[in-house]
GUTOR-638429 format. One record per residue (C-alpha): x, y, z; residue in one letter. Coordinates in steps of 0.1 Angstrom, whole numbers, plus 2048, in hexadecimal, padded with zeros to 3 digits. Layout:
REM residues N
xx=X	yy=Y	zz=Z	code=a
...
REM end
This chain:
REM residues 473
xx=7DA	yy=7CF	zz=708	code=e
xx=7F7	yy=7E2	zz=6F9	code=p
xx=7F0	yy=7FC	zz=715	code=r
xx=7F3	yy=7E3	zz=72F	code=c
xx=812	yy=7D3	zz=71E	code=r
xx=820	yy=7F6	zz=71D	code=q
xx=818	yy=7FD	zz=743	code=q
xx=82A	yy=7DF	zz=750	code=l
xx=846	yy=7E3	zz=739	code=r
xx=847	yy=809	zz=747	code=h
xx=847	yy=7F9	zz=76A	code=l
xx=863	yy=7E2	zz=761	code=q
xx=878	yy=800	zz=755	code=d
xx=873	yy=810	zz=77A	code=s
xx=868	yy=82F	zz=764	code=a
xx=885	yy=844	zz=76D	code=g
xx=87E	yy=841	zz=794	code=i
xx=89D	yy=84B	zz=7AC	code=a
xx=89E	yy=845	zz=7CF	code=a
xx=8B7	yy=858	zz=7E4	code=r
xx=8C9	yy=846	zz=803	code=l
xx=8C8	yy=853	zz=81B	code=p
xx=8A8	yy=86A	zz=813	code=p
xx=8A4	yy=88F	zz=814	code=r
xx=888	yy=896	zz=827	code=l
xx=887	yy=8BB	zz=82F	code=e
xx=866	yy=8CB	zz=826	code=g
xx=842	yy=8C4	zz=826	code=r
xx=834	yy=8A2	zz=815	code=w
xx=80B	yy=89F	zz=810	code=v
xx=7F4	yy=886	zz=80A	code=s
xx=7E5	yy=887	zz=7E7	code=t
xx=7C2	yy=87C	zz=7EF	code=g
xx=7AD	yy=86F	zz=80C	code=c
xx=7C1	yy=850	zz=81A	code=e
xx=7AF	yy=833	zz=82C	code=v
xx=7C0	yy=81F	zz=845	code=r
xx=7B6	yy=7FF	zz=854	code=p
xx=798	yy=801	zz=86B	code=g
xx=78D	yy=812	zz=856	code=p
xx=79C	yy=836	zz=85D	code=e
xx=798	yy=853	zz=843	code=f
xx=7B3	yy=86A	zz=845	code=l
xx=7CC	yy=886	zz=833	code=t
xx=7F0	yy=88D	zz=83F	code=r
xx=807	yy=8AB	zz=83E	code=s
xx=82B	yy=8A5	zz=84A	code=y
xx=846	yy=8BF	zz=850	code=l
xx=86A	yy=8B5	zz=854	code=f
xx=882	yy=8D0	zz=860	code=y
xx=8A7	yy=8D0	zz=858	code=a
xx=8AF	yy=8CB	zz=87C	code=n
xx=89D	yy=8AA	zz=87F	code=r
xx=880	yy=8B5	zz=88D	code=l
xx=85D	yy=8AF	zz=87F	code=f
xx=838	yy=8BA	zz=882	code=k
xx=821	yy=8A4	zz=874	code=a
xx=7FA	yy=8AA	zz=86F	code=l
xx=7E2	yy=890	zz=86C	code=q
xx=7BE	yy=896	zz=864	code=f
xx=7A3	yy=87F	zz=86B	code=y
xx=782	yy=87B	zz=85C	code=y
xx=75E	yy=86A	zz=85E	code=w
xx=75C	yy=866	zz=838	code=d
xx=76F	yy=854	zz=81D	code=p
xx=772	yy=874	zz=807	code=s
xx=781	yy=886	zz=826	code=c
xx=767	yy=8A2	zz=825	code=r
xx=75C	yy=89F	zz=847	code=d
xx=777	yy=8A4	zz=862	code=p
xx=777	yy=895	zz=883	code=s
xx=797	yy=89B	zz=893	code=y
xx=7BA	yy=8A7	zz=88D	code=s
xx=7DC	yy=89C	zz=89B	code=l
xx=7FB	yy=8B4	zz=8A0	code=v
xx=818	yy=89E	zz=8A3	code=i
xx=83A	yy=8AD	zz=8AD	code=k
xx=85C	yy=899	zz=8B2	code=g
xx=882	yy=892	zz=8A5	code=k
xx=888	yy=877	zz=88B	code=l
xx=8AC	yy=86A	zz=885	code=r
xx=8B4	yy=856	zz=865	code=l
xx=8C7	yy=839	zz=86B	code=r
xx=8D3	yy=81C	zz=852	code=q
xx=8C8	yy=80D	zz=831	code=a
xx=8AE	yy=7F1	zz=83A	code=s
xx=8BA	yy=7CF	zz=836	code=w
xx=898	yy=7C1	zz=837	code=i
xx=884	yy=7D9	zz=821	code=t
xx=89C	yy=7DF	zz=802	code=r
xx=8A0	yy=804	zz=7F8	code=g
xx=88F	yy=812	zz=81A	code=a
xx=8A3	yy=825	zz=835	code=t
xx=89D	yy=81E	zz=85C	code=e
xx=897	yy=83A	zz=873	code=a
xx=890	yy=83E	zz=895	code=d
xx=87A	yy=858	zz=8A2	code=y
xx=86E	yy=869	zz=8C3	code=h
xx=84E	yy=87A	zz=8CB	code=l
xx=84F	yy=89A	zz=8DD	code=h
xx=82B	yy=8A3	zz=8DD	code=k
xx=809	yy=89A	zz=8CE	code=v
xx=7E9	yy=8B1	zz=8CE	code=g
xx=7C6	yy=8AB	zz=8C4	code=i
xx=7AE	yy=8C4	zz=8B6	code=v
xx=78A	yy=8BA	zz=8B2	code=f
xx=775	yy=8C6	zz=897	code=h
xx=751	yy=8BE	zz=8A6	code=s
xx=741	yy=8B4	zz=8CA	code=q
xx=73B	yy=894	zz=8BA	code=k
xx=75F	yy=88C	zz=8B3	code=a
xx=769	yy=899	zz=8D7	code=m
xx=74F	yy=883	zz=8E8	code=r
xx=75A	yy=865	zz=8D4	code=e
xx=77F	yy=86B	zz=8D7	code=v
xx=77D	yy=86F	zz=8FF	code=a
xx=768	yy=851	zz=902	code=s
xx=783	yy=83D	zz=8F1	code=w
xx=79E	yy=84A	zz=908	code=i
xx=78A	yy=849	zz=929	code=n
xx=784	yy=825	zz=922	code=q
xx=7A6	yy=818	zz=917	code=t
xx=7BF	yy=82D	zz=926	code=s
xx=7D2	yy=829	zz=948	code=g
xx=7CE	yy=840	zz=966	code=e
xx=7E2	yy=85D	zz=958	code=g
xx=7C8	yy=861	zz=93C	code=c
xx=7A8	yy=85B	zz=94D	code=r
xx=79F	yy=880	zz=951	code=g
xx=7AD	yy=88A	zz=92D	code=f
xx=78A	yy=89E	zz=928	code=l
xx=773	yy=89E	zz=946	code=p
xx=752	yy=891	zz=93D	code=p
xx=739	yy=8AD	zz=930	code=g
xx=754	yy=8C1	zz=924	code=r
xx=744	yy=8D5	zz=907	code=s
xx=75C	yy=8D9	zz=8E7	code=w
xx=76D	yy=8F7	zz=8E1	code=a
xx=777	yy=8FB	zz=8BC	code=p
xx=79D	yy=901	zz=8B9	code=g
xx=7A7	yy=8F2	zz=8DC	code=a
xx=7C4	yy=8DC	zz=8D9	code=l
xx=7C6	yy=8C0	zz=8F3	code=y
xx=7E7	yy=8AF	zz=8FB	code=e
xx=7E4	yy=88A	zz=8F4	code=v
xx=809	yy=884	zz=8FA	code=l
xx=827	yy=896	zz=90A	code=s
xx=849	yy=887	zz=90D	code=a
xx=851	yy=8A4	zz=929	code=k
xx=832	yy=897	zz=940	code=t
xx=836	yy=876	zz=933	code=e
xx=812	yy=872	zz=92D	code=r
xx=805	yy=85F	zz=90F	code=d
xx=7DF	yy=859	zz=907	code=c
xx=7E5	yy=851	zz=8E2	code=t
xx=7DF	yy=82C	zz=8E3	code=a
xx=7BA	yy=82F	zz=8E4	code=a
xx=7BB	yy=841	zz=8C5	code=l
xx=7CE	yy=824	zz=8B4	code=g
xx=7E8	yy=83E	zz=8AE	code=f
xx=810	yy=835	zz=8A9	code=a
xx=828	yy=846	zz=892	code=m
xx=83D	yy=827	zz=88A	code=h
xx=836	yy=830	zz=866	code=e
xx=855	yy=847	zz=86C	code=l
xx=86B	yy=829	zz=875	code=s
xx=86D	yy=820	zz=84D	code=l
xx=870	yy=837	zz=832	code=l
xx=87A	yy=83B	zz=80E	code=r
xx=879	yy=85A	zz=7F6	code=v
xx=874	yy=855	zz=7D0	code=e
xx=879	yy=870	zz=7B5	code=r
xx=86F	yy=86D	zz=78F	code=h
xx=864	yy=885	zz=775	code=f
xx=840	yy=887	zz=76A	code=q
xx=83B	yy=892	zz=745	code=p
xx=826	yy=8B2	zz=741	code=l
xx=805	yy=8AA	zz=733	code=l
xx=7FE	yy=8C9	zz=720	code=q
xx=806	yy=8C4	zz=6F9	code=p
xx=815	yy=8E7	zz=6FA	code=q
xx=82F	yy=8E0	zz=714	code=q
xx=84E	yy=8CB	zz=712	code=s
xx=860	yy=8BE	zz=72E	code=g
xx=858	yy=8AE	zz=74D	code=s
xx=852	yy=8B6	zz=776	code=r
xx=863	yy=8A7	zz=792	code=l
xx=850	yy=892	zz=7A9	code=v
xx=85B	yy=888	zz=7CB	code=e
xx=84B	yy=86C	zz=7E2	code=e
xx=84D	yy=863	zz=806	code=l
xx=846	yy=83F	zz=80C	code=y
xx=842	yy=83A	zz=833	code=l
xx=83C	yy=819	zz=846	code=g
xx=81E	yy=804	zz=842	code=d
xx=7FF	yy=802	zz=85E	code=i
xx=7FA	yy=7E1	zz=86A	code=h
xx=7D8	yy=7D4	zz=85E	code=t
xx=7CD	yy=7C9	zz=882	code=d
xx=7C4	yy=7E3	zz=89A	code=w
xx=7D5	yy=7D0	zz=8B5	code=g
xx=7F5	yy=7CC	zz=8A6	code=e
xx=7F5	yy=7F0	zz=899	code=r
xx=80A	yy=801	zz=8BA	code=l
xx=827	yy=7E9	zz=8B9	code=h
xx=829	yy=7E0	zz=896	code=y
xx=84A	yy=7EA	zz=883	code=r
xx=844	yy=7EF	zz=85F	code=p
xx=854	yy=7DC	zz=843	code=t
xx=83C	yy=7E8	zz=825	code=g
xx=830	yy=80B	zz=81C	code=y
xx=811	yy=820	zz=81D	code=q
xx=804	yy=834	zz=800	code=r
xx=820	yy=84E	zz=7FA	code=p
xx=81D	yy=872	zz=805	code=l
xx=82B	yy=88B	zz=7EB	code=q
xx=840	yy=8A9	zz=7EE	code=s
xx=829	yy=8CA	zz=7F1	code=a
xx=842	yy=8D7	zz=7D8	code=l
xx=846	yy=8BB	zz=7BE	code=h
xx=826	yy=8A7	zz=7BB	code=h
xx=814	yy=899	zz=79F	code=v
xx=7FE	yy=8B2	zz=78D	code=h
xx=7E1	yy=8B5	zz=78E	code=p
xx=7DC	yy=8B1	zz=7B5	code=c
xx=7C0	yy=8C3	zz=7C1	code=p
xx=7C4	yy=8B3	zz=7E3	code=a
xx=7E8	yy=8BD	zz=7E6	code=c
xx=7E6	yy=8E3	zz=7EA	code=g
xx=7C6	yy=8E0	zz=802	code=i
xx=7D9	yy=8C8	zz=818	code=i
xx=7F9	yy=8DC	zz=818	code=s
xx=7E9	yy=8FC	zz=823	code=r
xx=7D2	yy=8EB	zz=83C	code=a
xx=7DD	yy=8EC	zz=863	code=d
xx=7CD	yy=8DB	zz=881	code=e
xx=7B1	yy=8F7	zz=886	code=h
xx=7A8	yy=8F6	zz=85F	code=h
xx=7A8	yy=8D1	zz=854	code=p
xx=7AB	yy=8CC	zz=830	code=p
xx=789	yy=8C6	zz=820	code=i
xx=78D	yy=8B3	zz=800	code=l
xx=778	yy=8BC	zz=7DF	code=p
xx=758	yy=8A6	zz=7DD	code=a
xx=75C	yy=88A	zz=7C2	code=r
xx=73F	yy=878	zz=7B1	code=a
xx=73D	yy=855	zz=7BE	code=a
xx=742	yy=83C	zz=7A3	code=l
xx=731	yy=81A	zz=79C	code=p
xx=747	yy=7FF	zz=7A3	code=m
xx=754	yy=7F4	zz=77F	code=q
xx=76F	yy=7D8	zz=780	code=l
xx=76C	yy=7CA	zz=75D	code=s
xx=78B	yy=7D1	zz=746	code=g
xx=7B2	yy=7D0	zz=750	code=s
xx=7C3	yy=7E1	zz=76C	code=w
xx=7E9	yy=7E0	zz=771	code=v
xx=800	yy=7EF	zz=78F	code=s
xx=80A	yy=813	zz=78B	code=t
xx=82C	yy=80C	zz=79D	code=h
xx=842	yy=7F2	zz=7AC	code=c
xx=82E	yy=7E6	zz=7CB	code=e
xx=83A	yy=7DF	zz=7ED	code=v
xx=82D	yy=7C5	zz=806	code=r
xx=834	yy=7C1	zz=82B	code=p
xx=84B	yy=7A6	zz=82E	code=a
xx=85D	yy=7B3	zz=811	code=v
xx=84C	yy=7A8	zz=7F0	code=l
xx=852	yy=7C0	zz=7D2	code=f
xx=838	yy=7B7	zz=7B8	code=l
xx=823	yy=7C6	zz=79A	code=t
xx=801	yy=7B9	zz=796	code=r
xx=7EB	yy=7B8	zz=775	code=y
xx=7C7	yy=7AB	zz=776	code=f
xx=7AC	yy=7A5	zz=75D	code=t
xx=785	yy=7A3	zz=768	code=f
xx=76B	yy=794	zz=752	code=h
xx=74A	yy=7A4	zz=75B	code=g
xx=734	yy=790	zz=745	code=n
xx=73F	yy=770	zz=756	code=n
xx=74E	yy=77C	zz=776	code=h
xx=76E	yy=76C	zz=771	code=t
xx=790	yy=77D	zz=779	code=w
xx=7B6	yy=774	zz=771	code=e
xx=7D2	yy=786	zz=781	code=g
xx=7F8	yy=785	zz=77F	code=h
xx=80F	yy=78D	zz=798	code=y
xx=831	yy=795	zz=78F	code=y
xx=84A	yy=793	zz=7AE	code=h
xx=86D	yy=7A3	zz=7B1	code=y
xx=88A	yy=7A3	zz=7CB	code=s
xx=890	yy=7CA	zz=7C8	code=d
xx=87C	yy=7E9	zz=7CC	code=p
xx=87D	yy=7F4	zz=7A8	code=l
xx=86D	yy=7D2	zz=79D	code=c
xx=88A	yy=7CB	zz=784	code=r
xx=895	yy=7AB	zz=793	code=q
xx=87A	yy=790	zz=78C	code=p
xx=879	yy=772	zz=7A7	code=t
xx=859	yy=761	zz=79A	code=f
xx=838	yy=76A	zz=78A	code=t
xx=815	yy=75B	zz=793	code=i
xx=7F6	yy=758	zz=77D	code=y
xx=7D6	yy=753	zz=790	code=a
xx=7B4	yy=751	zz=782	code=a
xx=78D	yy=749	zz=792	code=g
xx=76E	yy=75A	zz=797	code=h
xx=75F	yy=775	zz=7AE	code=y
xx=740	yy=77D	zz=7BD	code=s
xx=725	yy=799	zz=7B6	code=q
xx=732	yy=7B7	zz=7CA	code=g
xx=71D	yy=7C8	zz=7E6	code=i
xx=726	yy=7E9	zz=7F8	code=p
xx=739	yy=7E8	zz=816	code=s
xx=72A	yy=7EC	zz=836	code=s
xx=74A	yy=7F0	zz=847	code=k
xx=75E	yy=806	zz=830	code=v
xx=747	yy=822	zz=81E	code=r
xx=752	yy=824	zz=7F9	code=g
xx=75D	yy=800	zz=7F6	code=g
xx=74C	yy=7E0	zz=7E9	code=t
xx=74F	yy=7BD	zz=7F6	code=e
xx=759	yy=7A1	zz=7E0	code=l
xx=760	yy=77E	zz=7E5	code=a
xx=77C	yy=770	zz=7CD	code=f
xx=782	yy=74E	zz=7C4	code=k
xx=7A6	yy=741	zz=7B9	code=v
xx=7A0	yy=720	zz=7A6	code=t
xx=7C1	yy=71B	zz=793	code=q
xx=7E3	yy=729	zz=793	code=a
xx=804	yy=728	zz=782	code=r
xx=825	yy=730	zz=78A	code=v
xx=847	yy=73B	zz=779	code=t
xx=866	yy=73D	zz=78A	code=p
xx=87D	yy=75A	zz=77D	code=m
xx=89E	yy=756	zz=790	code=d
xx=8B2	yy=73A	zz=79B	code=q
xx=8AA	yy=73E	zz=7BF	code=v
xx=886	yy=736	zz=7BC	code=t
xx=88D	yy=71D	zz=7A5	code=v
xx=8A2	yy=709	zz=7C0	code=v
xx=885	yy=711	zz=7D8	code=m
xx=869	yy=701	zz=7C4	code=l
xx=880	yy=6E5	zz=7BA	code=n
xx=888	yy=6DC	zz=7E0	code=s
xx=863	yy=6DE	zz=7EB	code=s
xx=851	yy=6C0	zz=7F5	code=q
xx=846	yy=6A9	zz=7D9	code=p
xx=820	yy=6AF	zz=7D2	code=g
xx=81F	yy=6D1	zz=7E2	code=s
xx=828	yy=6E6	zz=7C7	code=c
xx=824	yy=6DC	zz=7A0	code=g
xx=83D	yy=6BF	zz=796	code=l
xx=859	yy=6BA	zz=7AF	code=a
xx=879	yy=6C2	zz=7A1	code=g
xx=86E	yy=6CE	zz=77E	code=s
xx=871	yy=6F3	zz=785	code=w
xx=887	yy=707	zz=76D	code=s
xx=888	yy=72D	zz=769	code=a
xx=871	yy=73E	zz=752	code=g
xx=85A	yy=721	zz=74D	code=v
xx=837	yy=723	zz=75C	code=e
xx=82B	yy=707	zz=76D	code=q
xx=806	yy=6FF	zz=775	code=d
xx=800	yy=6FB	zz=79B	code=i
xx=7DB	yy=6F3	zz=79E	code=t
xx=7E0	yy=6CF	zz=79B	code=p
xx=7F5	yy=6CE	zz=7BC	code=t
xx=7D9	yy=6E5	zz=7CD	code=n
xx=7F1	yy=702	zz=7CB	code=g
xx=818	yy=707	zz=7D8	code=c
xx=820	yy=703	zz=7FA	code=l
xx=83F	yy=712	zz=7F8	code=a
xx=82F	yy=732	zz=7ED	code=l
xx=812	yy=731	zz=805	code=g
xx=7F7	yy=72D	zz=7E7	code=i
xx=7DA	yy=717	zz=7F1	code=k
xx=7C1	yy=70D	zz=7D5	code=l
xx=7A5	yy=70E	zz=7D3	code=p
xx=7A1	yy=72D	zz=7E9	code=h
xx=78A	yy=748	zz=7F2	code=t
xx=793	yy=76B	zz=7FD	code=e
xx=77C	yy=786	zz=80A	code=y
xx=784	yy=7A6	zz=7F8	code=e
xx=77E	yy=7CB	zz=7FA	code=l
xx=77D	yy=7E1	zz=7D9	code=f
xx=778	yy=803	zz=7CC	code=k
xx=77E	yy=816	zz=7AC	code=t
xx=783	yy=838	zz=7A8	code=e
xx=78E	yy=853	zz=78D	code=q
xx=7AF	yy=866	zz=793	code=d
xx=7B3	yy=88A	zz=78B	code=t
xx=7B9	yy=883	zz=765	code=q
xx=79B	yy=870	zz=761	code=e
xx=7AD	yy=84F	zz=763	code=r
xx=79B	yy=82D	zz=773	code=s
xx=7AC	yy=823	zz=793	code=l
xx=7A5	yy=801	zz=7A7	code=l
xx=7AB	yy=7FA	zz=7C9	code=y
xx=7AF	yy=7D8	zz=7D8	code=i
xx=7AD	yy=7D1	zz=7FD	code=g
xx=7CC	yy=7D3	zz=810	code=e
xx=7DD	yy=7B0	zz=819	code=r
xx=7E0	yy=7A9	zz=83F	code=p
xx=7FF	yy=7B3	zz=84B	code=t
xx=807	yy=790	zz=85B	code=d
xx=808	yy=781	zz=838	code=g
xx=7E9	yy=76C	zz=83D	code=s
xx=7CB	yy=76C	zz=826	code=s
xx=7AA	yy=77E	zz=829	code=p
xx=79C	yy=75B	zz=823	code=d
xx=77E	yy=761	zz=83B	code=s
xx=764	yy=77F	zz=83C	code=p
xx=76F	yy=78C	zz=85F	code=d
xx=795	yy=791	zz=84F	code=k
xx=785	yy=7A6	zz=831	code=r
xx=79D	yy=7C4	zz=830	code=p
xx=792	yy=7E6	zz=838	code=t
xx=7AC	yy=7FA	zz=825	code=s
xx=7BE	yy=7F8	zz=803	code=y
xx=7DD	yy=7F0	zz=7F0	code=q
xx=7ED	yy=808	zz=7D6	code=a
xx=7D4	yy=80E	zz=7B5	code=p
xx=7D4	yy=7FD	zz=799	code=l
xx=7CF	yy=80F	zz=77A	code=i
xx=7B5	yy=807	zz=75C	code=q
xx=7CA	yy=7FE	zz=73F	code=c
xx=7AF	yy=7ED	zz=728	code=a
xx=78A	yy=7F0	zz=72B	code=a
xx=76F	yy=7D6	zz=72B	code=a
xx=76E	yy=7D4	zz=706	code=s
xx=793	yy=7CD	zz=703	code=e
xx=794	yy=7AE	zz=717	code=e
xx=7AD	yy=794	zz=711	code=f
xx=7BA	yy=774	zz=720	code=s
xx=7DC	yy=773	zz=711	code=s
xx=7F8	yy=770	zz=72C	code=y
xx=80F	yy=78C	zz=72E	code=i
xx=830	yy=77D	zz=73A	code=s
xx=849	yy=795	zz=741	code=l
xx=869	yy=789	zz=730	code=k
xx=880	yy=77B	zz=747	code=y
xx=89D	yy=793	zz=74D	code=v
xx=8BF	yy=78B	zz=758	code=g
xx=8E3	yy=792	zz=74D	code=r
xx=8F1	yy=786	zz=72F	code=k
xx=915	yy=772	zz=733	code=d
xx=931	yy=772	zz=71D	code=a
xx=91E	yy=75B	zz=705	code=n
xx=8FD	yy=772	zz=703	code=g
xx=8E9	yy=757	zz=719	code=i
xx=8D6	yy=767	zz=732	code=e
xx=8E5	yy=760	zz=753	code=a
xx=8D3	yy=75F	zz=775	code=l
xx=8DD	yy=777	zz=78E	code=k
xx=8E9	yy=76D	zz=7AC	code=p
xx=8D5	yy=779	zz=7CC	code=l
xx=8E0	yy=782	zz=7EC	code=p
xx=8E3	yy=765	zz=809	code=v
xx=8CA	yy=77B	zz=81E	code=a
xx=8B3	yy=779	zz=801	code=f
xx=8B6	yy=754	zz=7FE	code=l
xx=8AD	yy=750	zz=822	code=l
xx=892	yy=769	zz=820	code=f
xx=880	yy=757	zz=802	code=i
xx=881	yy=735	zz=815	code=a
xx=86C	yy=747	zz=82E	code=l
xx=855	yy=758	zz=816	code=l
xx=831	yy=757	zz=819	code=f
xx=823	yy=764	zz=7FB	code=l
xx=805	yy=77A	zz=7FF	code=r
xx=7EA	yy=777	zz=7E2	code=w
xx=7E5	yy=798	zz=7D3	code=d
REM end
């Protein structure tokens, strides 16, 4: 339990994170492991940005969730122009990109056949003869799927778009050296690029408002990172084959907490803290919401509890476990004046006791079947995807399914996620379970009398919060 508190406090202190505006992108940025995109798609990425604004991005796609069996690689060349700071996603920079060409290299006859059939089925006239039928696979051959010169674009069939480059953020922090004989720390730089829409059909025209799992600088990354070197040395003809990892059985029991301030599409900043009781299949979760990308200015906190089903291996996302989560009770604590005003002006009977909300005071919203203003319905079932893993330092990580990008809830089996949110880290084992409620002390500025004053928030945020739909996490 102290470790969980410590981690939450560490997140609130933002752990010495600095974000430059505008960000510096020059150099190579790589995935730190096998990534899962909605679909599911399994991939690793290696992006190189030049000082003259040109870039060359490599995306390596795989048949398997361990990124050991490559299917094809994409080589993407183009130009990027950084624009202004985003007014939608605080802390992010908007950018325009222009693709010059995209090439594909197949790593097997099977991959070539599959992709050729996608392109022939879904593309217009210009792409129909992309690969003549019966053409045999030539290792190392590069086929052009997009060219700005000839105005040919056969990428839609691959669900390919580079809109991730239209929203970016670079964070720097220092990782303490782990070996006892060493003192000091090591610089880590992370590149957050725009999120990929969870609905395949929306992916091609979606403009990101959240981020995917960050890439790290090939020079300044977290150590140890066995995947980083392998990915940064790879090219389209020699895709990275990541080291084999033992599959772990799903171990949910215990307490899990965010590793950093998380961003959701439609711009929610939050940290999460969960406890799962394996003996009776009950769970409780705390969601701490903020108005800023370092999670320093709290807006409201939600406590939710319920029970969950026995997990079954996912047929759709190899390596994942399918669960159903029932939310039966919830409490809300508004942490700033904006949220207090919003909750107090909500329709009577729709969110706790009307007109009785005040900052820092928790209220049970179970009797009103949730809270309409925050988009919470009770009781409520969600169809989830989970997986547990160990990181390179042998710490247990828990991945929970990604929320639907449109803000809806995975409340039917067909809306079950096929990709994951940022991992939570285990902070207490099953034996240390507890149900005490960690409340993050309300932080405000002290006024002249030493009384904590509420920070005023910009009008844009007031408007935004009025339109806010909360996603259950």
